[in-house]
C-alpha positions as CSV (number, residue, x, y, z in Angstrom):
1,X,-10.5,-15.3,-18.9
2,X,-10.1,-13.0,-15.9
3,X,-10.6,-15.8,-13.4
4,X,-8.1,-17.9,-15.3
5,X,-5.5,-15.1,-15.0
6,X,-6.0,-14.9,-11.3
7,X,-5.7,-18.6,-10.8
8,X,-2.5,-18.4,-12.7
9,X,-1.2,-15.3,-10.8
10,X,-1.9,-17.2,-7.5
11,X,0.2,-20.1,-8.8
12,X,3.1,-17.9,-9.8
13,X,3.0,-16.2,-6.4
14,X,3.1,-19.5,-4.7
15,X,6.1,-20.6,-6.8
16,X,8.0,-17.5,-5.8
17,X,7.6,-18.1,-2.0
18,X,9.9,-20.5,-0.2
19,X,8.3,-23.5,1.4
20,X,7.0,-23.1,4.9
21,X,8.5,-24.9,7.8
22,X,6.4,-27.9,8.9
23,X,5.1,-26.9,12.3
24,X,2.4,-29.5,12.6
25,X,4.3,-31.4,15.3
26,X,4.8,-29.8,18.7
27,X,8.5,-29.8,19.8
28,X,9.4,-32.0,22.7
29,X,9.9,-30.2,26.0
30,X,13.4,-29.6,27.2
31,X,14.9,-28.3,30.4
32,X,14.8,-24.6,30.9
33,X,18.3,-23.2,30.1
34,X,20.3,-21.6,32.9
35,X,20.9,-18.0,32.0
36,X,23.7,-15.8,33.3
37,X,23.3,-12.1,32.4
38,X,26.3,-9.8,32.4
39,X,26.3,-6.8,34.7
40,X,26.2,-3.2,33.4
41,X,27.8,-0.1,34.6
42,X,26.1,3.3,34.4
43,X,26.7,7.0,34.8
44,X,24.8,10.2,34.3
45,X,26.0,13.3,32.5
46,X,25.5,16.7,34.0
47,X,22.8,17.4,31.3
48,X,20.8,14.4,32.6
49,X,21.6,11.8,30.0
50,X,21.6,8.4,31.6
51,X,24.3,6.1,30.1
52,X,24.7,2.3,30.5
53,X,27.7,0.3,29.4
54,X,27.4,-3.5,28.8
55,X,30.8,-5.1,28.0
56,X,30.6,-7.8,25.3
57,X,33.9,-9.0,23.9
58,X,32.6,-11.7,21.5
59,X,33.1,-9.4,18.4
60,X,35.0,-6.2,17.8
61,X,31.8,-4.3,17.4
62,X,30.1,-1.6,19.4
63,X,26.5,-0.4,19.3
64,X,24.6,2.6,20.6
65,X,20.9,2.6,21.5
66,X,19.4,6.0,22.4
67,X,15.9,6.2,23.7
68,X,14.0,9.5,23.9
69,X,11.6,8.8,26.9
70,X,9.0,11.5,26.4
71,X,5.2,11.2,26.8
72,X,3.4,10.4,23.5
73,X,1.6,13.3,22.0
74,X,-1.9,13.7,20.5
75,X,-1.2,14.9,17.0
76,X,-4.7,15.6,15.8
77,X,-5.1,17.0,12.3
78,X,-1.3,16.8,11.8
79,X,-1.0,13.1,12.6
80,X,2.3,12.0,11.2
81,X,4.6,14.7,12.3
82,X,6.2,12.8,15.2
83,X,7.1,9.9,12.8
84,X,8.3,12.3,10.2
85,X,10.5,14.1,12.7
86,X,12.1,10.8,13.6
87,X,12.9,10.2,9.9
88,X,14.2,13.7,9.4
89,X,16.8,13.2,12.1
90,X,19.3,11.6,9.8
91,X,18.7,13.9,6.8
92,X,21.1,16.6,7.8
93,X,22.7,18.8,10.5
94,X,24.1,22.3,10.7
95,X,27.5,20.8,9.8
96,X,26.6,17.8,7.6
97,X,24.2,17.3,4.6
98,X,22.3,14.1,4.2
99,X,24.7,13.0,1.5
100,X,27.7,13.6,3.8
101,X,26.0,11.6,6.6
102,X,25.3,8.8,4.2
103,X,28.8,8.7,2.7
104,X,30.5,8.8,6.1
105,X,28.3,6.0,7.5
106,X,29.0,3.9,4.4
107,X,32.7,4.6,4.5
108,X,33.1,3.1,8.0
109,X,30.7,0.3,7.3
110,X,28.3,1.4,10.1
111,X,24.6,1.1,10.5
112,X,22.3,4.0,11.5
113,X,18.5,4.1,12.1
114,X,16.3,6.8,13.6
115,X,12.7,6.8,14.7
116,X,10.2,9.0,16.5
117,X,11.6,8.0,19.9
118,X,14.9,6.2,19.3
119,X,18.2,6.0,17.5
120,X,20.4,3.0,16.8
121,X,24.0,2.9,15.4
122,X,26.7,0.3,15.3
123,X,30.2,-0.1,13.8
124,X,33.5,-1.8,14.3
125,X,35.2,-0.8,17.5
126,X,38.0,1.1,15.6
127,X,35.4,3.4,14.2
128,X,33.8,4.3,17.6
129,X,34.9,7.9,17.7
130,X,33.9,8.7,14.1
131,X,30.5,7.1,14.7
132,X,30.0,9.0,17.9
133,X,30.8,12.2,16.1
134,X,28.1,11.6,13.5
135,X,25.5,10.3,16.0
136,X,25.9,13.2,18.4
137,X,25.8,15.7,15.6
138,X,22.5,14.3,14.4
139,X,21.0,14.4,17.8
140,X,22.3,17.8,18.9
141,X,22.5,19.8,15.6
142,X,19.6,18.4,13.5
143,X,18.7,20.8,10.7
144,X,15.6,19.8,8.7
145,X,15.1,20.7,5.1
146,X,11.9,21.2,3.2
147,X,12.9,19.0,0.3
148,X,13.6,16.1,2.7
149,X,10.2,16.5,4.4
150,X,8.6,16.6,1.0
151,X,10.2,13.3,0.2
152,X,9.0,11.7,3.4
153,X,5.5,13.0,2.9
154,X,5.4,11.6,-0.6
155,X,6.6,8.2,0.7
156,X,3.9,8.3,3.5
157,X,1.2,8.9,0.9
158,X,2.5,6.0,-1.3
159,X,2.4,3.8,1.7
160,X,-1.2,4.8,2.5
161,X,-2.2,3.9,-1.0
162,X,-0.4,0.6,-1.0
163,X,-2.2,-0.7,2.2
164,X,-5.7,0.0,0.9
165,X,-5.7,-3.4,-0.8
166,X,-4.1,-5.3,2.1
167,X,-6.7,-6.6,4.6
168,X,-4.0,-7.4,7.2
169,X,-2.6,-3.8,6.9
170,X,-6.1,-2.4,7.1
171,X,-6.7,-4.3,10.3
172,X,-3.5,-3.0,11.8
173,X,-4.4,0.5,10.7
174,X,-8.0,0.8,11.9
175,X,-8.1,-1.5,14.9
176,X,-6.3,1.0,17.2
177,X,-9.2,3.4,16.5
178,X,-11.7,0.8,17.7
179,X,-9.6,-0.2,20.8
180,X,-8.4,3.3,22.0
181,X,-10.5,5.8,20.0
182,X,-9.1,8.8,18.2
183,X,-9.1,10.9,21.4
184,X,-6.1,8.8,22.5
185,X,-2.6,8.9,20.9
186,X,-2.6,5.2,20.3
187,X,-5.9,5.5,18.4
188,X,-4.8,8.2,15.9
189,X,-4.1,7.1,12.3
190,X,-2.3,9.0,9.6
191,X,-4.5,10.2,6.6
192,X,-3.5,11.8,3.3
193,X,-5.0,15.1,4.7
194,X,-3.1,15.0,7.9
195,X,0.1,14.3,5.9
196,X,-0.5,17.5,3.9
197,X,-1.0,19.5,7.1
198,X,2.4,18.6,8.4
199,X,4.9,21.5,8.0
200,X,8.6,21.9,8.6
201,X,8.1,24.3,11.5
202,X,5.9,21.7,13.3
203,X,8.6,19.0,13.0
204,X,11.4,21.4,14.0
205,X,9.4,22.6,17.0
206,X,8.7,19.0,18.0
207,X,12.4,18.1,17.8
208,X,13.5,21.1,19.9
209,X,10.7,20.4,22.5
210,X,11.2,16.6,23.0
211,X,14.6,15.5,21.9
212,X,16.5,16.4,25.1
213,X,19.2,14.5,27.2
214,X,17.4,14.8,30.6
215,X,14.7,12.4,29.5
216,X,16.9,10.2,27.4
217,X,18.8,6.8,27.9
218,X,21.9,5.7,26.1
219,X,22.9,2.0,26.2
220,X,26.3,1.0,24.8
221,X,27.0,-2.6,24.0
222,X,30.2,-4.1,22.7
223,X,33.9,-4.5,22.9
224,X,34.6,-1.6,25.2
225,X,34.9,-0.7,28.9
226,X,33.6,2.1,31.1
227,X,37.1,3.5,31.2
228,X,37.4,3.7,27.4
229,X,33.9,4.9,26.5
230,X,33.0,7.4,29.3
231,X,35.4,10.2,28.2
232,X,34.1,9.8,24.6
233,X,30.4,10.1,25.7
234,X,31.3,13.2,27.8
235,X,33.1,14.7,24.8
236,X,30.4,14.1,22.2
237,X,27.2,14.3,24.3
238,X,28.2,16.7,27.0
239,X,27.2,19.8,24.9
240,X,23.7,18.5,24.4
241,X,21.5,21.1,26.2
242,X,18.9,19.9,28.6
243,X,15.5,21.6,28.8
244,X,12.1,21.0,30.4
245,X,10.1,18.6,28.2
246,X,6.3,18.8,28.0
247,X,4.3,16.2,30.0
248,X,1.1,14.6,28.7
249,X,-1.5,12.5,30.4
250,X,-4.6,10.8,28.9
251,X,-7.6,8.9,30.3
252,X,-7.1,5.2,30.2
253,X,-9.3,3.4,27.7
254,X,-11.4,0.6,29.0
255,X,-12.9,-2.5,27.5
256,X,-16.5,-2.3,26.3
257,X,-19.3,-3.2,28.7
258,X,-20.6,-5.7,26.2
259,X,-19.0,-7.5,23.3
260,X,-19.3,-5.3,20.1
261,X,-18.6,-6.1,16.4
262,X,-16.9,-3.6,14.2
263,X,-15.9,-4.0,10.6
264,X,-14.0,-2.5,7.7
265,X,-15.9,-3.7,4.6
266,X,-13.7,-5.0,1.8
267,X,-16.1,-6.2,-0.8
268,X,-13.4,-8.2,-2.8
269,X,-12.0,-10.0,0.3
270,X,-12.1,-13.8,0.1
271,X,-10.9,-14.0,3.7
272,X,-11.9,-12.4,6.9
273,X,-9.1,-10.9,9.1
274,X,-10.4,-11.4,12.7
275,X,-9.1,-9.5,15.7
276,X,-10.8,-10.1,19.1
277,X,-9.4,-7.2,21.2
278,X,-9.8,-4.7,24.0
279,X,-7.6,-2.3,26.1
280,X,-5.7,-3.7,29.1
281,X,-4.1,-2.0,32.0
282,X,-0.8,-3.9,32.4
283,X,2.4,-2.0,33.1
284,X,6.0,-3.2,32.5
285,X,7.5,-4.9,35.5
286,X,4.2,-5.4,37.4
287,X,3.9,-8.6,39.4
288,X,1.3,-9.9,36.9
289,X,3.5,-9.3,33.8
290,X,5.4,-12.6,33.9
291,X,2.4,-14.7,34.7
292,X,0.4,-12.9,32.0
293,X,3.1,-13.9,29.5
294,X,2.8,-17.5,30.4
295,X,-1.0,-17.4,30.3
296,X,-1.0,-15.8,26.8
297,X,1.6,-18.3,25.6
298,X,-0.9,-21.1,26.6
299,X,-3.6,-19.4,24.5
300,X,-1.9,-18.1,21.5
301,X,1.8,-17.8,21.7
302,X,3.3,-19.9,18.9
303,X,1.9,-23.3,18.4
304,X,-0.6,-23.0,21.2
305,X,-4.3,-23.6,21.7
306,X,-5.6,-21.2,19.1
307,X,-3.2,-22.4,16.5
308,X,-4.0,-26.1,17.3
309,X,-7.7,-25.5,17.3
310,X,-8.1,-23.3,14.1
311,X,-5.3,-24.7,12.0
312,X,-4.5,-28.2,13.1
313,X,-8.1,-29.3,14.1
314,X,-10.2,-27.5,11.7
315,X,-7.9,-26.5,8.8
316,X,-9.4,-23.0,8.6
317,X,-6.2,-20.9,8.7
318,X,-2.4,-20.8,8.4
319,X,-2.1,-19.5,11.9
320,X,-4.0,-18.2,14.9
321,X,-2.4,-16.3,17.7
322,X,-2.9,-13.9,20.6
323,X,-0.8,-11.2,22.3
324,X,-0.8,-9.0,25.4
325,X,2.3,-6.9,26.0
326,X,2.8,-4.5,28.9
327,X,2.8,-0.8,28.1
328,X,3.5,2.2,30.4
329,X,0.5,4.0,29.1
330,X,-2.1,1.3,28.1
331,X,-1.8,-2.1,26.5
332,X,-4.3,-4.3,24.7
333,X,-5.2,-7.9,24.3
334,X,-5.8,-9.4,20.9
335,X,-6.5,-12.8,19.5
336,X,-6.2,-12.8,15.7
337,X,-6.3,-14.9,12.6
338,X,-7.4,-14.9,8.9
339,X,-10.0,-17.4,7.6
340,X,-12.1,-17.9,4.5
341,X,-15.5,-16.1,4.5
342,X,-17.6,-19.2,4.9
343,X,-16.1,-20.1,8.3
344,X,-15.8,-16.6,9.8
345,X,-18.5,-17.1,12.4
346,X,-17.3,-20.6,13.2
347,X,-13.7,-19.3,13.8
348,X,-15.1,-16.6,16.1
349,X,-17.0,-19.3,18.1
350,X,-13.8,-21.3,18.5
351,X,-11.6,-18.2,19.5
352,X,-14.1,-17.1,22.1
353,X,-14.5,-20.7,23.3
354,X,-10.7,-21.0,23.8
355,X,-10.7,-17.7,25.7
356,X,-13.5,-19.0,27.9
357,X,-11.8,-22.3,28.5
358,X,-8.7,-20.6,29.8
359,X,-10.9,-18.7,32.3
360,X,-13.0,-21.7,33.5
361,X,-10.5,-24.6,33.4
362,X,-7.0,-25.0,34.8
363,X,-4.3,-25.7,32.3
364,X,-2.8,-29.2,32.7
365,X,0.7,-29.4,34.2
366,X,2.2,-31.1,31.2
367,X,0.9,-28.5,28.8
368,X,2.1,-25.7,31.1
369,X,5.6,-27.1,31.3
370,X,5.8,-27.3,27.5
371,X,4.8,-23.6,27.4
372,X,7.3,-22.5,30.0
373,X,10.1,-24.4,28.3
374,X,9.1,-22.7,25.0
375,X,9.3,-19.3,26.7
376,X,12.6,-20.0,28.3
377,X,14.2,-21.2,25.1
378,X,13.1,-18.0,23.2
379,X,14.4,-15.9,26.1
380,X,17.8,-17.6,25.9
381,X,17.9,-17.1,22.2
382,X,17.1,-13.4,22.5
383,X,20.3,-12.9,24.6
384,X,22.5,-13.6,21.5
385,X,21.4,-10.2,20.3
386,X,23.4,-7.3,21.9
387,X,20.4,-5.1,21.6
388,X,18.5,-7.3,24.1
389,X,21.0,-6.5,26.8
390,X,20.8,-2.9,26.0
391,X,17.0,-2.9,26.3
392,X,17.2,-4.8,29.6
393,X,19.5,-2.1,31.0
394,X,17.3,0.8,29.8
395,X,14.1,-0.9,31.0
396,X,15.4,-1.4,34.4
397,X,16.0,2.3,34.8
398,X,13.1,3.4,32.7
399,X,10.4,1.4,34.6
400,X,12.1,1.3,38.0
401,X,12.5,-2.5,37.9
402,X,14.6,-4.5,40.4
403,X,18.2,-4.8,39.3
404,X,18.0,-8.6,39.0
405,X,14.6,-8.4,37.2
406,X,16.0,-10.1,33.9
407,X,18.7,-12.2,35.8
408,X,15.9,-14.0,37.7
409,X,13.4,-13.9,34.8
410,X,13.5,-17.7,34.1
411,X,13.0,-18.5,37.8
412,X,9.8,-16.4,37.7
413,X,8.7,-18.3,34.6
414,X,9.4,-21.6,36.2
415,X,7.4,-20.6,39.2
416,X,4.2,-20.0,37.4
417,X,1.5,-22.5,38.3
418,X,-1.9,-23.6,36.8
419,X,-3.6,-21.6,39.4
420,X,-1.6,-18.5,38.4
421,X,-2.6,-19.0,34.8
422,X,-6.2,-19.3,35.6
423,X,-6.1,-16.3,37.9
424,X,-4.5,-14.2,35.1
425,X,-7.1,-15.4,32.7
426,X,-9.9,-14.4,35.0
427,X,-8.3,-10.9,35.3
428,X,-7.3,-10.2,31.8
429,X,-9.2,-12.5,29.4
430,X,-12.6,-10.8,28.6
431,X,-14.6,-12.7,25.9
432,X,-17.8,-11.0,27.1
433,X,-16.2,-7.5,27.0
434,X,-14.3,-7.4,23.7
435,X,-14.3,-5.7,20.4
436,X,-14.6,-8.2,17.5
437,X,-13.0,-6.3,14.7
438,X,-13.1,-7.8,11.2
439,X,-11.8,-6.7,7.8
440,X,-13.8,-8.6,5.2
441,X,-16.6,-8.8,2.8
442,X,-19.6,-7.5,4.7
443,X,-22.2,-8.8,2.2
444,X,-21.0,-12.4,2.9
445,X,-20.2,-12.4,6.6
446,X,-22.2,-9.6,8.3
447,X,-25.3,-11.8,8.8
448,X,-23.1,-14.5,10.3
449,X,-21.3,-12.4,12.8
450,X,-23.9,-9.9,14.0
451,X,-25.0,-12.4,16.6
452,X,-21.8,-11.8,18.4
453,X,-22.5,-8.1,18.8
454,X,-24.3,-8.1,22.1
455,X,-24.0,-4.3,22.4
456,X,-26.0,-3.6,19.3
457,X,-25.6,-3.4,15.4
458,X,-22.3,-3.7,13.7
459,X,-20.2,-0.5,13.6
460,X,-18.5,0.2,10.2
461,X,-15.2,2.0,9.8
462,X,-13.8,3.3,6.6
463,X,-10.0,3.5,5.6
464,X,-9.5,6.6,7.8
465,X,-11.1,5.1,10.9
466,X,-14.4,7.2,10.5
467,X,-17.7,5.4,11.2
468,X,-20.4,5.4,8.6
469,X,-23.8,3.9,7.8
470,X,-23.0,0.8,5.8
471,X,-26.5,0.8,4.3
472,X,-25.7,4.2,2.7
473,X,-22.4,3.0,1.2
474,X,-24.3,1.3,-1.7
475,X,-26.8,3.9,-2.8
476,X,-30.0,3.0,-4.8
477,X,-29.6,3.4,-8.5
478,X,-31.7,6.2,-10.2
479,X,-35.2,5.3,-11.1
480,X,-35.6,3.6,-14.5
481,X,-31.9,2.2,-14.5
482,X,-31.7,-1.6,-14.8
483,X,-28.9,-4.1,-15.1
484,X,-29.9,-4.7,-18.7
485,X,-29.8,-1.0,-19.6
486,X,-26.3,-0.7,-17.9
487,X,-24.9,-3.7,-19.9
488,X,-26.4,-2.2,-23.1
489,X,-24.8,1.1,-22.4
490,X,-21.5,-0.6,-21.8
491,X,-21.6,-2.4,-25.1
492,X,-22.3,0.9,-26.8
493,X,-19.5,2.6,-24.9
494,X,-16.8,0.1,-26.0
495,X,-18.0,0.2,-29.7
496,X,-21.4,-1.2,-30.1
497,X,-22.8,-4.7,-30.9
498,X,-22.1,-4.3,-34.6
499,X,-18.3,-3.5,-34.1
500,X,-18.0,-6.3,-31.5
501,X,-19.6,-8.7,-33.9
502,X,-16.8,-8.0,-36.5
503,X,-14.1,-9.2,-34.2
504,X,-13.5,-12.9,-34.8
505,X,-10.3,-13.2,-32.8
506,X,-7.8,-11.1,-30.8
507,X,-4.5,-11.6,-28.9
508,X,-3.0,-9.4,-26.2
509,X,0.1,-9.3,-24.1
510,X,0.1,-7.9,-20.6
511,X,3.3,-7.2,-18.6
512,X,3.8,-6.4,-15.0
513,X,6.1,-7.1,-12.1
514,X,5.6,-9.2,-9.0
515,X,8.0,-9.6,-6.2
516,X,10.8,-8.2,-8.4
517,X,10.1,-10.6,-11.3
518,X,8.7,-9.8,-14.7
519,X,5.3,-11.5,-15.3
520,X,3.7,-11.7,-18.7
521,X,0.2,-12.9,-19.6
522,X,-0.3,-13.6,-23.3
523,X,-3.9,-14.6,-24.1
524,X,-5.8,-15.4,-27.3
525,X,-9.5,-15.6,-28.0
526,X,-11.5,-16.8,-30.9
527,X,-15.2,-16.7,-31.4
528,X,-17.4,-18.1,-30.2
529,X,-15.6,-19.6,-27.1
530,X,-12.0,-20.7,-27.8
531,X,-9.2,-19.4,-25.6
532,X,-5.6,-19.9,-24.6
533,X,-3.7,-18.2,-21.7
534,X,0.1,-18.4,-21.4
535,X,1.9,-17.1,-18.3
536,X,5.6,-16.4,-18.3
537,X,7.9,-15.4,-15.5
538,X,11.2,-13.7,-16.4
539,X,10.7,-14.9,-20.0
540,X,10.0,-18.5,-19.2
541,X,6.5,-20.1,-19.7
542,X,5.3,-21.5,-16.4
543,X,1.7,-22.3,-17.1
544,X,-0.8,-22.6,-20.0
545,X,-4.6,-22.8,-19.9
546,X,-6.4,-23.9,-23.1
547,X,-10.0,-24.3,-24.0
548,X,-10.9,-25.5,-27.5
549,X,-14.7,-24.9,-27.2
550,X,-15.4,-28.3,-25.7
551,X,-12.4,-29.4,-23.6
552,X,-9.9,-27.7,-21.4
553,X,-6.7,-28.3,-19.7
554,X,-4.0,-26.6,-17.6
555,X,-0.3,-27.3,-18.1
556,X,2.0,-26.3,-15.2
557,X,5.1,-27.4,-13.4
558,X,2.7,-29.7,-11.4
559,X,1.7,-31.6,-14.6
560,X,-1.2,-31.5,-16.9
561,X,-4.8,-31.2,-15.5
562,X,-7.8,-32.0,-17.6
563,X,-10.7,-29.7,-16.5
564,X,-14.0,-31.3,-15.5
565,X,-17.4,-30.5,-14.1
566,X,-17.6,-27.0,-12.5
567,X,-14.0,-26.0,-13.6
568,X,-14.7,-26.9,-17.2
569,X,-18.0,-25.0,-17.1
570,X,-16.2,-21.9,-15.6
571,X,-13.6,-22.0,-18.4
572,X,-16.3,-22.3,-21.1
573,X,-18.1,-19.2,-19.8
574,X,-14.8,-17.3,-19.4
575,X,-13.7,-18.2,-22.9
576,X,-16.7,-16.6,-24.6
577,X,-15.9,-13.7,-26.9
578,X,-17.4,-10.5,-25.4
579,X,-19.4,-12.3,-22.6
580,X,-21.7,-9.3,-22.1
581,X,-23.4,-10.2,-25.4
582,X,-24.3,-13.7,-24.2
583,X,-25.7,-13.4,-20.7
584,X,-29.2,-14.6,-21.5
585,X,-28.0,-17.3,-23.8
586,X,-25.6,-18.7,-21.1
587,X,-28.2,-18.6,-18.4
588,X,-26.4,-15.9,-16.4
589,X,-28.6,-13.8,-14.2
590,X,-27.8,-10.2,-13.6
591,X,-29.0,-7.9,-10.7
592,X,-28.4,-4.2,-10.2
593,X,-27.4,-3.7,-6.6
594,X,-27.0,0.1,-6.6
595,X,-24.2,2.6,-7.0
596,X,-20.9,2.8,-5.2
597,X,-17.7,5.0,-5.4
598,X,-14.9,3.2,-7.2
599,X,-11.6,5.3,-7.2
600,X,-13.6,8.4,-6.2
601,X,-16.1,8.0,-9.1
602,X,-19.6,6.7,-8.9
603,X,-20.2,3.3,-10.6
604,X,-23.2,1.0,-11.0
605,X,-22.6,-2.4,-9.1
606,X,-24.1,-5.4,-10.8
607,X,-24.2,-9.0,-9.4
608,X,-23.8,-11.9,-11.9
609,X,-25.0,-15.4,-11.0
610,X,-23.8,-18.2,-13.2
611,X,-25.7,-21.4,-13.7
612,X,-23.1,-23.4,-11.6
613,X,-23.5,-21.0,-8.7
614,X,-20.6,-18.6,-9.1
615,X,-21.2,-15.0,-8.1
616,X,-19.3,-12.1,-9.6
617,X,-19.6,-8.3,-9.2
618,X,-18.9,-5.9,-12.0
619,X,-18.8,-2.0,-11.7
620,X,-19.6,0.4,-14.6
621,X,-18.8,4.0,-14.5
622,X,-22.0,6.0,-14.4
623,X,-20.6,8.8,-16.7
624,X,-18.6,6.8,-19.3
625,X,-20.5,3.6,-19.2
626,X,-17.1,1.7,-19.2
627,X,-16.3,-1.3,-16.9
628,X,-14.0,-0.1,-14.1
629,X,-13.8,-3.1,-11.8
630,X,-14.5,-6.8,-11.7
631,X,-14.7,-8.9,-8.5
632,X,-14.7,-12.6,-9.2
633,X,-15.1,-14.4,-5.9
634,X,-11.8,-16.1,-5.0
635,X,-10.3,-14.8,-8.3
636,X,-9.7,-11.4,-6.8
637,X,-10.2,-7.9,-8.2
638,X,-9.3,-6.1,-11.4
639,X,-9.4,-2.4,-11.9
640,X,-9.6,-1.3,-15.6
641,X,-8.5,2.0,-17.0
642,X,-6.9,3.7,-20.0
643,X,-9.3,2.4,-22.7
644,X,-8.0,2.6,-26.2
645,X,-9.8,1.9,-29.5
646,X,-8.6,-1.0,-31.7
647,X,-10.6,-1.7,-34.9
648,X,-13.6,0.1,-33.6
649,X,-13.6,-1.5,-30.2
650,X,-12.3,0.0,-26.9
651,X,-10.0,-2.2,-24.7
652,X,-8.5,-1.4,-21.3
653,X,-4.7,-1.0,-21.6
654,X,-4.1,-0.8,-17.9
655,X,-5.2,-3.3,-15.4
656,X,-4.5,-3.5,-11.6
657,X,-5.0,-7.0,-10.3
658,X,-5.4,-7.6,-6.6
659,X,-5.4,-10.9,-4.9
660,X,-5.4,-10.9,-1.1
661,X,-2.8,-8.3,-0.1
662,X,-0.9,-8.5,-3.4
663,X,-1.6,-5.9,-6.1
664,X,0.1,-6.2,-9.5
665,X,-0.1,-3.4,-12.2
666,X,-0.2,-4.6,-15.7
667,X,-0.1,-2.7,-19.0
668,X,-0.9,-3.9,-22.5
669,X,2.3,-4.3,-24.5
670,X,0.5,-5.4,-27.6
671,X,-3.1,-6.1,-28.8
672,X,-3.9,-7.5,-32.2
673,X,-7.4,-8.0,-33.7
674,X,-8.5,-10.4,-36.5
675,X,-5.1,-12.1,-37.2
676,X,-6.9,-15.2,-38.4
677,X,-5.9,-17.5,-35.6
678,X,-6.4,-21.1,-36.6
679,X,-8.7,-23.5,-34.7
680,X,-5.9,-26.0,-34.1
681,X,-4.0,-23.3,-32.2
682,X,-6.4,-24.1,-29.3
683,X,-6.1,-27.9,-29.7
684,X,-6.5,-29.9,-26.4
685,X,-4.5,-33.2,-26.6
């Protein structure tokens, strides 16, 4: 019944997500638009603040973008304090409390966001001076409070907990460690311990050291003029005190001499998140930057070669892309996708093949023109956002770019040739010097992908980016312990075979929330193997699964489906009352793999092989004997807890179900035993 629940959960999730745009057809090329960028005016305050004014009279709105252009810091055992400081900026000043800031921003209908190196605010023009009063107060007179830091730290820990079950989030979290190492600021990752280490004094000192006007840029976009806005900037930001800001420098990470494979093992993953990546030295505004953008767009920008190959040609994924963006410190290249476990090695072969093809073959003129038109169109659309112009103005000064760098950008794009693309590929595309980083089920994919690791064995990383010996993750079980003895112990732990034999039927209702909607599973079982599962969303039944002991069906918005062959066999097994009592009878083979930590507690891991080839993994707590986790192939993962006794048998009253990146917590609302459910209740028409 667990697998049935997961199939139903997947259906409900799909019903709650809007339809995807059909991108199977490549758009027809069009002429590159002619772009005219407005000029900006600038001035510098005596304290060193560089100000840019971009007049835009389309709407009676004005926006302020403030960039604190300091060198990134290596945070070490207190990783997180820079980000926390950015969040603390808008939580109070020496003259305003957080509530007062929030109320004043809301009253004028303004927007305000802060981060570790920037601030953004906008409002109607008529509220300009009020908004500047608030923004300048936040920047100049920030006053951090312990209770606000405590809230931020609590949220950070919750976020860390949430991403543990999300393979894509895990890839984003750990891949920087692989690319840059923890000795570089870009390779540091926040941990629960580092969050605990952050103090209010650390954040306050960071704010006082780095948030200074002489390293900052302020871009103003909107319905204003230099004559109007300059006196206000002088009034509100002129008192901001300049000071010497610490400088930091770090060695530039380099690509590996030979391709290496690294993994985060996620034993319940049904897909592999693949990232072919390595560091790249590409600075903003370099002559190569525009050509590299075109080159990358050919490979993996939008509906490009990787997408067409892996999705359109092979049907392995919903999308496959690549990226390489200039960075003042160090950039990186990445080609990334998610595919089912069985085609992980095949997908890698195709990704590396496309990278090699770009290096060894010139891109056809027609394909290149389509790509250049695609880039030009996106560039033109981006100009509709006022922030784009603000970023252009700041970037020109920040990176010492030519004044006409963005005004002539489309001309630079149009001038890129097939020879340029190949030259950039030879310089920046390194399929033989890459980290192949995968988040996935190592037991299913490691043997398939180890051939790509020319440098040596696969390197394994845990959630916190620490390497470990994968062979030691699953420890041998103590001598004398067998799969059969663990199952016997489990049966005793939940009440014993005699008590289980007295239960002829039971019904239970599980409730949880998914994507803001209330989801209810009500399921019924009757010995020996009748079952019915009813799923409701916001009180409305959306799917029903029934098995009467012989026949089965699924009723959903897509119609009625009669189960046959393997699906029918699966439901027959899942419908058995207390399946653990019937393994031998049903021909299910069990194999003890060892012990592993589940939620910080040691548990036995047992592999279950059904007669029709399905493979499941169940975990049993070493101390209590209770089942704490089930991994059922593409069905996902369930964590069990809060066991309560009903009629002499213990049932788990809390279940956390994970499918892909989605985790849904369920609690038992009701559980009834031996209510004399009639056979015809499970009738399959």
